[in-house]
N, C-alpha and C positions, 0 to 999 in steps of 0.2 A: 750448888754442889754439896754443901753441908746438909741440906734438907734431904738430898738423895741418900747420903750416908746414913742419916737418921732413919729414913724409911727402910733401908736395908737391915739395919739393926732391929727395927721393929719386926720385919719379916722373919728374921732369925728367931726372935722371941715367940712369934706366933707359931712358927714351925717346930717349936719344942725345945729350943735352947734354954737352959736354965738361967735365971737371972744371976745366979752365982758364977756363971761362966764369963760374964762381962767384966771388963776392967772399969775403973772409976771414970775414965774419960768416956767410955761408951755409955755408962749409966747416966752421966751428965747429959750426953747427947740425947738419950731417950727421954730424960726429964724435960729437956728443952722442947723436944718434939711434942710431948704430951701437953706442955704448957701452951704451945702455939695452937694445937688442936683444940684445947679447952677454951681458949680465947675465941677461936672461930665458932665453936659450938655455942658459947654464950651470946655472941653477936647474932647468930642465926636464931637463937631462942628469942632474943629481944625483937627481931624482925617479925617472927611468927606471932608473938604476943601482940605486937602493934597491929599487925594485919587482922588478927582475930578481934581485937578491941574495935577497930574501925568497922569491921563487918557487923559486929553486934550493934554498934551505934547506928549504922545504916539501916539494919533490919528493924531496930527499935523505932527509928524515925518513920520508916515506912508503915509500921503498925499504928503509930500514933496519928498518922495522916490518912488513915483509911476512911472510906466514905460510908461508914455505918451510922452516921449521925449521932454518935454517942451511945448507940445501942450496941450491946454485946450479944453476939450469937443470935441476932434477930429477935431478942426478947424485949417486949415493951415494958416499961415500968408500971 
């Protein structure tokens, strides 16, 4: 219920209501909403970075295990 109130306050802000029109309680609610959203974004960022790191490691392993016999681009030493 509180999150729904916070989202309604956010919508009012987006729709053009001035931050100066909010009272202290409403501003605290908005700050709480922004804190929750920031925490979720930070967690998502960690997940994406972990996924990207795993993908790079997998691609690197695949390149290291290729069947070129140590030759790069088919060039003989």
